[in-house]
VOGU-3710 file (C-alpha; in Angstrom, 3 decimals, decimal comma):
1> mavgvvtrtr> 88,443/-5,202/1,910  84,844/-5,296/0,771  82,320/-3,590/2,926  78,706/-4,883/2,690  75,918/-2,398/2,586  72,755/-3,370/4,435  69,545/-1,735/3,214  66,381/-1,660/5,242  62,965/-1,519/3,648  59,959/-0,098/5,378
11> ptptarpara> 56,841/-2,242/5,318  54,205/-0,870/3,002  50,668/-0,318/4,238  49,495/-3,302/2,191  51,972/-5,579/3,934  50,392/-5,455/7,355  50,811/-8,446/9,583  47,920/-10,880/9,558  47,197/-10,143/13,225  46,665/-6,429/12,520
21> qtrvrhrdgw> 44,340/-7,189/9,626  42,348/-9,508/11,863  41,976/-6,765/14,467  40,745/-4,334/11,805  38,185/-6,850/10,579  36,964/-7,486/14,123  36,689/-3,764/14,785  34,741/-3,206/11,558  32,495/-6,142/12,436  31,638/-4,664/15,835
31> wavfflapqv> 30,871/-1,298/14,248  28,574/-3,067/11,793  26,777/-4,795/14,672  26,484/-1,453/16,487  24,801/0,260/13,538  22,597/-2,687/12,560  21,451/-3,598/16,083  18,697/-0,937/16,396  17,175/-1,903/13,054  17,365/-5,649/13,690
41> lgllvflvfp> 16,011/-5,221/17,213  13,096/-3,124/15,943  12,385/-5,694/13,230  12,329/-8,509/15,771  10,248/-6,672/18,387  7,699/-5,001/16,134  7,399/-7,453/13,217  8,820/-10,937/13,677  7,657/-11,544/17,247  4,114/-10,111/16,759
51> lgfavvlafm> 3,691/-12,095/13,553  4,823/-15,314/15,198  2,651/-14,665/18,260  -0,381/-13,974/16,028  0,139/-17,231/14,146  0,247/-19,216/17,392  -2,661/-17,270/18,891  -4,859/-18,006/15,864  -5,057/-21,609/17,041  -6,020/-20,675/20,601
61> kwdglgektw> -8,901/-19,200/22,536  -7,794/-16,258/24,684  -9,464/-13,159/26,087  -6,223/-11,331/26,812  -6,096/-12,093/30,545  -7,024/-15,699/31,263  -5,455/-18,972/30,262  -4,889/-19,778/26,616  -6,778/-22,820/25,335  -5,702/-24,715/22,230
71> vgfdnfaaql> -8,637/-25,032/19,801  -6,868/-25,963/16,565  -8,617/-24,763/13,419  -11,869/-23,902/15,203  -11,183/-20,163/14,993  -10,700/-20,336/11,225  -13,822/-22,449/10,755  -15,850/-20,067/12,909  -14,690/-17,049/10,936  -15,366/-18,629/7,550
81> adpefgtalw> -18,872/-19,551/8,733  -19,545/-16,136/10,293  -21,909/-13,972/8,165  -20,167/-10,820/9,393  -16,823/-12,086/8,115  -18,436/-12,915/4,783  -19,828/-9,386/4,601  -16,418/-7,940/5,499  -14,701/-10,067/2,837  -17,196/-9,067/0,142
91> ntvklafltv> -16,932/-5,372/1,033  -13,128/-5,578/0,951  -13,189/-7,175/-2,502  -15,664/-4,576/-3,781  -13,510/-1,761/-2,432  -10,453/-3,172/-4,220  -12,343/-3,511/-7,514  -13,595/0,071/-7,252  -10,428/1,819/-6,122  -7,633/0,054/-8,010
101> pvglglalll> -8,721/0,296/-11,687  -10,471/3,663/-11,359  -7,761/5,234/-9,206  -4,839/4,014/-11,313  -6,601/4,790/-14,603  -7,369/8,349/-13,518  -3,845/8,820/-12,182  -2,345/7,600/-15,458  -4,480/9,982/-17,543  -3,527/12,909/-15,313
111> avalnqirgk> 0,147/11,963/-15,443  0,101/11,807/-19,260  -1,606/15,218/-19,386  0,786/16,792/-16,887  3,779/15,387/-18,741  2,866/17,539/-21,746  2,703/20,895/-19,962  5,072/23,214/-18,173  5,165/23,602/-14,418  5,020/19,898/-13,654
121> tfyrvvyfmp> 6,658/20,483/-10,270  3,844/22,771/-9,140  1,156/20,293/-10,137  3,042/17,442/-8,512  3,004/19,359/-5,229  -0,706/20,176/-5,561  -1,722/16,591/-6,306  0,583/15,172/-3,640  -0,741/17,307/-0,790  -3,596/14,907/0,139
131> vitssvavav> -1,063/12,086/0,432  0,865/13,838/3,211  -2,329/15,000/4,929  -3,448/13,019/7,962  -5,904/10,288/6,993  -8,088/11,277/9,944  -8,229/14,887/8,740  -9,105/13,700/5,235  -11,894/11,491/6,600  -13,344/14,292/8,746
141> mwqlilasgd> -13,323/16,686/5,779  -15,109/14,209/3,524  -17,526/13,374/6,303  -18,702/16,985/6,200  -18,932/16,903/2,404  -20,833/13,596/2,130  -23,069/13,903/5,182  -26,790/13,382/4,579  -29,580/15,921/4,953  -28,928/19,612/5,429
151> fgilngvvrd> -25,520/18,956/6,983  -23,936/17,541/3,825  -22,184/20,087/1,609  -22,420/18,022/-1,580  -26,054/17,017/-1,162  -27,076/20,566/-0,206  -25,317/22,215/-3,172  -26,689/19,739/-5,724  -30,216/19,998/-4,297  -30,173/23,812/-4,328
161> lfgvtlpdwl> -28,694/24,120/-7,830  -30,362/21,276/-9,688  -33,219/20,181/-7,450  -31,843/16,624/-7,348  -31,753/14,578/-4,165  -28,581/12,506/-3,894  -28,268/9,283/-1,866  -27,291/9,292/1,775  -23,698/8,419/0,984  -22,591/7,487/4,491
171> ddrtwvivai> -25,862/6,013/5,774  -27,089/4,002/2,796  -25,718/0,463/2,918  -25,585/0,314/-0,877  -23,782/3,593/-1,522  -21,394/3,726/1,416  -18,764/1,565/-0,287  -18,874/3,927/-3,291  -18,296/6,903/-0,981  -15,373/5,137/0,704
181> aavtiwsslg> -13,890/4,281/-2,693  -14,185/7,908/-3,839  -12,393/9,178/-0,729  -9,686/6,508/-1,114  -9,128/7,387/-4,771  -8,918/11,107/-3,986  -6,460/10,674/-1,127  -4,121/8,327/-3,035  -4,340/9,999/-6,448  -1,321/12,240/-5,928
191> lnvviflagl> 1,020/9,384/-5,064  0,067/7,441/-8,193  0,338/10,556/-10,375  3,877/11,240/-9,138  4,913/7,607/-9,694  3,470/7,559/-13,214  5,104/10,894/-14,035  8,462/9,446/-13,019  7,845/6,466/-15,278  6,789/8,629/-18,224
201> qtippslmea> 9,931/10,726/-17,977  12,096/7,623/-18,441  10,714/7,009/-21,950  13,360/8,001/-24,523  12,064/10,863/-26,710  13,489/9,056/-29,737  10,853/6,315/-29,388  7,982/8,791/-29,476  9,606/10,612/-32,383  9,955/7,331/-34,292
211> aridgagpvr> 6,293/6,546/-33,648  5,231/9,930/-34,997  7,422/9,461/-38,103  5,743/6,106/-38,715  2,380/7,856/-38,692  1,144/6,866/-35,258  -1,365/9,241/-33,715  -1,510/10,163/-30,034  -3,754/7,217/-29,122  -1,725/4,708/-31,106
221> aflsvtlpmi> 1,560/6,029/-29,672  0,118/5,792/-26,163  -1,009/2,184/-26,641  2,046/0,945/-28,557  4,874/2,921/-26,930  3,863/4,565/-23,673  1,990/1,679/-22,040  4,640/-0,998/-22,768  7,443/1,286/-21,607  5,802/2,138/-18,273
231> sptiffstvv> 4,302/-1,323/-17,695  6,764/-2,018/-14,811  5,587/1,203/-13,138  1,945/0,231/-13,652  2,637/-3,214/-12,213  4,303/-1,745/-9,131  1,456/0,707/-8,544  -1,125/-2,040/-9,002  0,490/-4,300/-6,411  0,749/-1,470/-3,892
241> avisslqafd> -2,822/-0,286/-4,546  -4,310/-3,767/-4,143  -2,484/-4,364/-0,858  -3,551/-0,936/0,438  -7,197/-1,533/-0,476  -7,213/-4,909/1,266  -5,821/-3,280/4,427  -8,118/-0,229/4,464  -9,212/0,760/7,962  -8,423/4,220/9,377
251> qiyvlvnpah> -10,368/6,376/6,925  -13,306/3,969/7,014  -13,364/3,931/10,806  -13,497/7,737/10,977  -15,698/8,314/7,924  -18,309/5,664/8,758  -18,871/3,575/11,838  -18,962/-0,001/10,479  -20,615/-1,133/13,698  -23,767/0,719/12,599
261> ndgartivyq> -23,443/0,179/8,860  -22,405/-3,272/7,657  -21,863/-1,871/4,182  -18,605/-0,366/5,451  -17,351/-3,441/7,314  -13,975/-4,659/6,043  -11,696/-7,492/7,127  -9,377/-5,167/9,028  -12,348/-3,757/10,930  -13,422/-7,326/11,655
271> vyelgfqdfe> -9,975/-7,968/13,137  -10,200/-4,790/15,207  -13,699/-5,521/16,503  -12,914/-9,097/17,496  -9,679/-8,180/19,238  -10,277/-4,826/20,880  -14,034/-4,807/21,417  -15,008/-8,448/21,925  -11,588/-9,463/23,367  -11,520/-12,638/21,279
281> fgmssaaali> -7,867/-12,465/20,354  -7,778/-15,964/18,893  -10,620/-15,170/16,485  -9,016/-11,827/15,678  -5,683/-13,468/14,857  -7,423/-16,045/12,682  -9,169/-13,301/10,698  -5,851/-11,472/10,322  -4,147/-14,613/9,011  -6,956/-15,155/6,515
291> llvltllvtl> -6,375/-11,606/5,284  -2,630/-12,300/5,083  -3,204/-15,429/3,009  -5,646/-13,567/0,747  -3,113/-10,772/0,215  -0,336/-13,255/-0,572  -2,532/-15,140/-3,063  -3,570/-11,973/-4,885  0,038/-10,763/-5,004  1,238/-14,107/-6,353
301> vqfgaqkrfv> -1,408/-13,978/-9,076  -0,226/-10,492/-10,012  3,410/-11,607/-10,177  2,380/-14,568/-12,313  0,464/-12,333/-14,710  3,328/-9,865/-15,107  5,096/-12,247/-17,480  2,416/-11,537/-20,090  1,752/-7,847/-19,526  4,948/-6,323/-18,121
311> hyds> 7,825/-5,514/-20,464  11,251/-4,881/-18,996  13,789/-3,012/-21,093  16,920/-5,145/-21,327
//
């Protein structure tokens, strides 16, 4: 008589029922929502909603308390025809032209020099310290240095040592934008130096060795090897520097009072003055949107130009 043997197999972990797998996916989905909710909520509350409200408000007249009145494009037309906005736009453009090429060029030269010496970490810390210093503290310090008359450290030292009278950096309408640019370059120099140092250290030593074997001197090797290899880093720093210069406000507000010196008036200060001093929130939003469009246009031009000047290693 034959006796059948019945064998039982245990289900493997990969052979879970479909219902259990669905429960696991649902549980993982809820955990994902739990961790993402604070970030998404913050993005909506502090970025998406204010941006949308500013766009709508730019087409209205509102003092912050009364009824909103739809005025269409009148706010934009008024701003473009306002001499103060024209002054703010011109000062913003001048500040960008002064700070971006000079600041990035100086940072690149310093990074190349630091890349050739020992103790790069120490110098990185020293140059980066102004970046982590409060912008208000930096502005107050430079206000003492650049002040006019007997109160200014720089003017007093130069006058006592060389008998030369320097301009009133913070009071002269012509020189104030130069003073602001100098402070901006000094405070952002460390960040650009660190970024360029990181880019320089990605260049394979074999490329520089090959250039030296071919007879290239330091200048030729810098132009033919170093610049093309770090062109993506230069492009990134340029985009960031241009956007930062177009949005300059805090240091300027502390260093110089643009209300008393139109040479320091920028678009962001124009937005601040219209909104929080004159309580013309529609005009303020229109000026902010003009700045947004200007920033987008400049950034698009930079991205279009990168095809000719930026070389990516494939």
